[in-house]
N, C-alpha and C positions, 0 to 999 in steps of 0.2 A: 939303195945307196946313191943312185943317180937322181933321186927325186929332188926337184928344186925347192929351195927354202921359201916357205910361205911368209913373205915379209909383212903383209897386212895383218896376218894372224899373230905374228911375233910382236909387232908394234902394239896391237890392241891388247894382248896379254900383258905387256909391259905397263901400259897405261892403267889397266885394271888393277894390277898388283900394287903399283906405287900409289895409285889413287886410293885404294882401300887402306893402305898403311897410313897415309897422311890424314885420312878421315877418322880412323879408329884410334890412332895414337893418343891424341889429347883426351879422348873419351875414356880409354882404359887407364890412362895415367891419373886423371883427376878424380874419378869416382863419384862426382856429383854433376848434374846437368850444367853444361857450359853456359856462362853468361846469363841469358834471359830464360823465360819459360815460367816464371812465377805466376803470372796472370793466367796462363793456359793451364797450369797445374790446378789452380782454383776452379777454373771453368770446367775442367774434367770432373772434379769432385762435385761441383754443382750439378752436372748432368747426371752423375750416378745417384746423387741424393734425390733428384727429381724424377727418378725412374725413366731416364732417357727421353723425357719430354723437355723441349727447350725452355729453360727458365726465362722469366721476364728480364731479370738483371743478374749479373754475376755479383757475388758477394766480395769480390776482390777489392780490397782497400776501402770498402764502404763508400765507393765513389759513384754509385748509381750508374754504372756502365751498362748500357743495353747489351743483351746477349745477341748481338747482331753479327758477330764474327762468323765467317764460313765455318761450319762445324764438323766437317768430315774427319779431320784429325782428332778432334775431341771424342767423337763417337768411336773411332777405331781404338784409341788409347784406352778409353773407358772399358770397352768390350774386352780388349786384350787383358786388362788388369783384372776384370771379373772372371774371365775364363781360365787364366793361368795364374800360378803362384808368383806373380811379378808385381811389384809395387808400381804406382804411377810414376814415381821418381825414377825407377829403373827403366821404365819405358821411355821417359823423356831423355834419359842418358844415352841409350843404345839405339833405339829405333830410328832417329834422324840419320845417324851414320849409315845404318843399313840401307835406308831408302836412297840416300845420296850416292852410295856406292852403286846401287842398281841403276841410278840415273846415268852413270858412265856408259853402261852397255846400251841404254836406250838412245843416248846422244849419238853413239857410233852408228846405230841403225838409221837414225834420222839423217846424219851426215852422209851416209852411204846412198840414201835415196836422193837427197838434194844434189850431191856432187856427182852422182852416177859413177863412183869410183871407190873401190875398196882401199886403194893405197892413199888417196886423198883423205878418206874418212879415218884411216888408222893414224895418220899424222895429226889430223885435227883433234882426235880424241886424246892424244898425249898432251896437247896444249890445254884442252878443256879439263881433263882429269886433274892436272897439277896446278891449275890456276886458282889462287886463293879465292877469287870472286865466285868460283863454282862450288865451294864447300864451306867457307868460314861461317856464314850466317845460316847455312842449312844444317850443320851438325850441332848447333847450339840447342839448348832446351826448347827454345821457341821454334826450332826446326821441325817440330811435330806438325806444324802447318806449312812452313816454307818448303820443307823437303818433299812433302806430299804434293804441294802445288807445282814445283818444278818437275817432279816425276810425271804427273798427269799431263802437264803442258807438253813435255817432250813426247809422251805417248800419243797425245792428240795430234801434234804436228807431224809426227812420223806417219800416222795412219791417214791424215788429211792429204799429205803429198801423194801417197799411193792411191787414195780415193780419186783424186782429180787426174792422176796420170792413167790409171787403169781401174775403172770402177768395178766394185763388187759389193754385194749386199753386206758381206762380213766386214769389209772396210768401213762402210757407212755406219754400221752399228757400233763398231769399235771407236770411230771418231766421235760419235755422239756420247758414248759412255765415258771416254777419257776427257772430252770437253766438259761434261758435267762434273767430273772429278776435279778438274782444274778450277772450276768456278766455286765448287763447294769446299775447296781446301784453303784458298788464300786470296785476298782482294787483289793483290798485284798480279798473280797469275791469271785471275779472271779477266783482268784488263788485257794482258798480253796474249791470252788465248784468243780473245776476240780479234786483236790486231793481227796475230799470226794467221788465223783462219781467213781473214779478209785478204791478206797479202798472198797467201797460197792460192786462193781462188783467183785473184787478179792475174797471177803469173801462170797458173797451170789449169785453171778451170773455166776459162771464158768460152764456153760452148753450151749447147742446150742441156746436155747431160750434167755439166758442171753447175749450171744455174739451179737445176732441180736438186742436185746433191747438196748445194749450199743452203737452199731453203729448207730442205728436210732436216739437215744437220742443225741449223739454228732453231727450228721448231722443236726438234727432239731434245736438244740441250735445255731449252726453256721449259719444256714439259717435265723433264727429269728433275730439274732443280726447283720447280715451282713450290713444292711443299715448304722449302726453306724460305725462298724470297717472298712468297705470299704471306707467310707467318710474320716475317720481319716487317714488311711494308704495312701489314694490317696493324701491327703493334706500334711502330715508331714512325711510319712514313719513310721518306728518303733522307731525313735530316741527318741520321748517323753517318750515312755514306757521303753526304755533302761535307760534313765535318771532317771525316777521315781523309777525303780527297784534298782538303786544304792544307794537309801536312806535307804535300809535295809542292815545293815552291816552283812556280813557272815564271821566273823573272830573268832578266838579262844576266844578272850576276850568277844565278843558279846554272844557266847554260854555259856561261864562260868558265865556271868552276870545273866543268867536264873536261875542258881543254887544258887546264892548268895541271902541272905536276906538283901537287902540294902534299904528297904523302909517300911513304915508303912503298906502298902497294903500287902507286902509279909509276915510280921509277923501276920497280921490278918488272912492270908490265911492258917496258919499252921494247925489249926484243920481240915480244909477241906482236906489238904494233908494227914493227919494221917488217916482220914476216907477213902480217896482214896487208900491209901496203903493197907488197909484191903480189899478193893474191888479188887485191883490188885491180892492179894493173892488168893481171891476166884476165879478170872478168871483163874489164873494159875492152880489151882486144877481142874478146869473144862476144861482146855486146850482150852480156848477161848481168842484169842489175838487181836480181832478187835479194841477194845477201846485203848489198850496199843500201838498198832502200830499207831493208829491215833494220839495219843499224841506225839509220837516221831517224826513222819513225819511233823506234824504241826510246831513244833519248828525248825526242820532242814531246811525246805524250807522258813520259815518266822520268823527269830529270833526277828524282830522288833515288829510284831503284832500277833505272833503265840499264845501268852498267852490267848487272847480273844477267839480264836478258840479252843485251847486245853482245855479251860474251859468246853466245851460241853462234851467230854468223861470223863474229870476229875469229873464233877458233877455226871455223871452216876455211875462211880466207887465209889464215895463218898456215893451215895444213897445205893448202895449194901453194902458198908462197914458199914453204919449206921444201916442198918437192921440186919446185922450179929452181930454187937455189941449189939443191942437191944435184939436180941434173946438170946445171951449169958447172958446178965444181968437178963433177965426174966426166964431163964432156961426153955424156952418153945419150942415147936416144931416149926421150922421155917416155916412150911407149914400153920400154923394157926396164921395169922396176928392179929386176935382179942385177942388171948391169949398173944401174944408178947406185944401189946400196952396197955393192961389193967393193966399191972403191974406198981405199983407206981414208982419204980426206973426208968423204961423206960420213963414214962411221965415226970419225973423230968429232965431226960437227954434231951428229945425233947424240953421241955420248956426252959431249959438253953441254948441249942444251938440256938433256935429261937431268944431268947433275945440277944445272942452274935452276931448272924448274922445281926439282925436289928440294933443293936448298931454300928457295923462296917459300915453298909451301911449309917447310918445317919451321921457318921463322914465324909464320903466322900461327902454326901449331903452338909454339911457345907462348905467343900472345894469348891464344885461347885458354891455355892452362892457367895463365896469370889473370885472366878475366873470368874468374869463377869464385864462388864461395869456398873458403878453406875450412879445415876442421875447427880452427879457433873461432872463425866467424859463426859456424853452426853452433858452437858451444854458447856463444853470447846470445844468439837468437833463441836457443832452447831455454836459456836463463830468463829471458824476457817473457817467453811463452808461459813459463811455469810460475813466475813471480810477479807479473804485472796483470792487473785486471784487464779483461778484454775491452776493446773499444777506446783505448787512450790514444792521444795524438802525439806523434813523434816527429821530430826534425832530425834528419840523418845527414850529418856532415861527413862525407866520404872522400872528398877531394877529387871527384870526377865530374867534369862539366857535362859530358854527353850522357844523359841518364839512360839511354837505350843500351849502353855498354857498361852499366853499373849494376853488377849482380846484387849488391846489398840493397839498393833501392828497389830492385825488381822483386827479390825473394822475401824481404823482411815482412811486408804485410801478408804474404801468402802463408808464411810459416809461423807467424805470431798471433794472428787474429787482431792485429792492431792497425791503426790508421797512420800512414806515413804521408804527411803533408808535402813532402819533397819528392815523392815518387811520381814520375811522369807517365808511366805505362798505363795505357787504356784511355788516357784523356783525349787522344786523337778522335775518339768517338763522341766526345761531349763538348769539347772546348771550342770547336769551330775556328773562327778567325782569331780567337784569343789564345790559340795553342802556342804560337811562337812568342807573343808577349809574355806569357806565363813561363815558357821555357827560358827566356832571358832572365826572368826573376829567379828561377832556380839556379841558373849559372851564377848570378850575383850572390846568392846565399852561400854557394860553395867557396866563395872567396872571402867569407867573413873570417876575420882573424881575432875577434874578441867578442865578449858577451854583448857589448853595446851595439855592435853591428847586427847580431842575431835578433836582439829585441827591436831594433829599428826596422829590420826587415819584416819581423812579425807584425809590428804595428802598421807598417806601410801597406802590407798585403792582407790585413785583417785575418791573420792566422793565429789563433790561440792554441797553445800547445802545452803538453804535460811533461814530456821528456825530451832531452837532447842527447843524441848519440854522436860521439866524436870518434871516428876511426883514426888509429895511430899508424902512420905509414912506416915501413922499414927505414932504418937509419941511412941506408945506401941510396935511397930515392930522395932527391932534392930538386924541387922546383917551386914555383910560386904557390901552387895549391897545397903541396905538402907542408911548406912553411906556414901557411895559413892554418892548417889543421893543428900543427904542434902549438902554434900561438893560441889558438882557440882553446885547446885542452888546458893550457896553463891559465888562461883567463877564467875559464869555467871553474877550475879547481879553487881559485882564490875568490870567487864571487860569493856574495851572501845570499843570492837568490836561488842557488842550486845546492842540492845535496848529492854527493857521489854514491850511487847505489850499486854499481858494478864496475870492476876494474880488471883489465887484462892487458897483456902486451899489445894486442891488436886493436883495442878499443875501450872507450869509457862510456858509461851510461849515467847521465845526470837527471835527477828529478827536480822539476821546478817547484819551489816551495810555495805554499798557498799564502 
């Protein structure tokens, strides 16, 4: 009865519980893989059809996309589907959320090692677990690669910190295994695994033993991943990777965008940034610059996706800042966590922040549910799959500018065996410097409000097509893009060059007359 309350354990359990809820709620509610994953769905099927040998190209969207993507997630999903009575779609629905929930625990272990404090790590994990940047893209269908990548990255960093602090053969082996997993899972985590490993060596391993460990780790990771990268380099050279690398803009505008508050997620992130600033101040007073350096370099080398990686050190700094703020409010000795957290003012602060973080996460959960194919969409896709000969060319007017968050563009070619000329997914591996100009053209197409605009766009870009799909937005959604969709539907209905072959409340399919 006199046992003291274990605050770090309580805070960690709270983070894990609510973190799991916000990751699984949109998955269970929706029943179909969230947002993207269509290309990966096809690549998994390609792998199964090719008896687990890497195909030369994926059949996705007939776009001659090289099968150069890190394949660990595809092999895992394909094997799971073959071994268990679970469909590939079911795996793409649930497995990313499982992996991303497990990442909460691994982040806690990493933070505990970096911060040398259970209480700092337990506060940091609350910030991390409930930050939308930690789960939104990982629990989507495409999270079959992203969630594995983040999980292996966290595992590798956790083991690498221990390796350079207190060497053992087991830690060396685990660092190599998890580093290979990060590289074989996702291109972005391959980049950040390299960065993280170099940073950890620079801050913790600058000694004879550390140099030897770093060399062996690098050689071991290269050896374990060599069957994949040797196959890819032999087939395609480095061109696919150069092409994919050009989709992350490194311009002054792209770096300034990081500093702007131009979205709801950025505004919701402000309290975390305030807490992180307190943590930065604490690190400066202690002359510890590892976390600060990590944030800066993550954004510098990867302005497109660096925010998800920078969240790791930002969460740790916010955990420190939250504890410092709590100690100040309670007027207690910072060394006595029980005294800090037993004060009513601190408990109100923690409860208020927890409520705020959960509310922000749930807002993004609702967005995830609304950024996914619905039953009516699947009915239309099934009709196309059954009633249209394979290999026809479609233009999809969906009213979404950003194709990477357009589930219809992503899944239509995967589920219909048709070619969608307006689908962007996968072209980062083939378009190179033409990626963004073509992206601008696809945005222009989504603003077409009549048939004349569609045909002018088709002629301007040399795109011959057979069918036009016009999605019909709900009546309560009104903006420029939805107005264009409704106008295009009216124009296509009255046009002599189309015949209406499918009609439903959510969308129309028009066939171009010969």
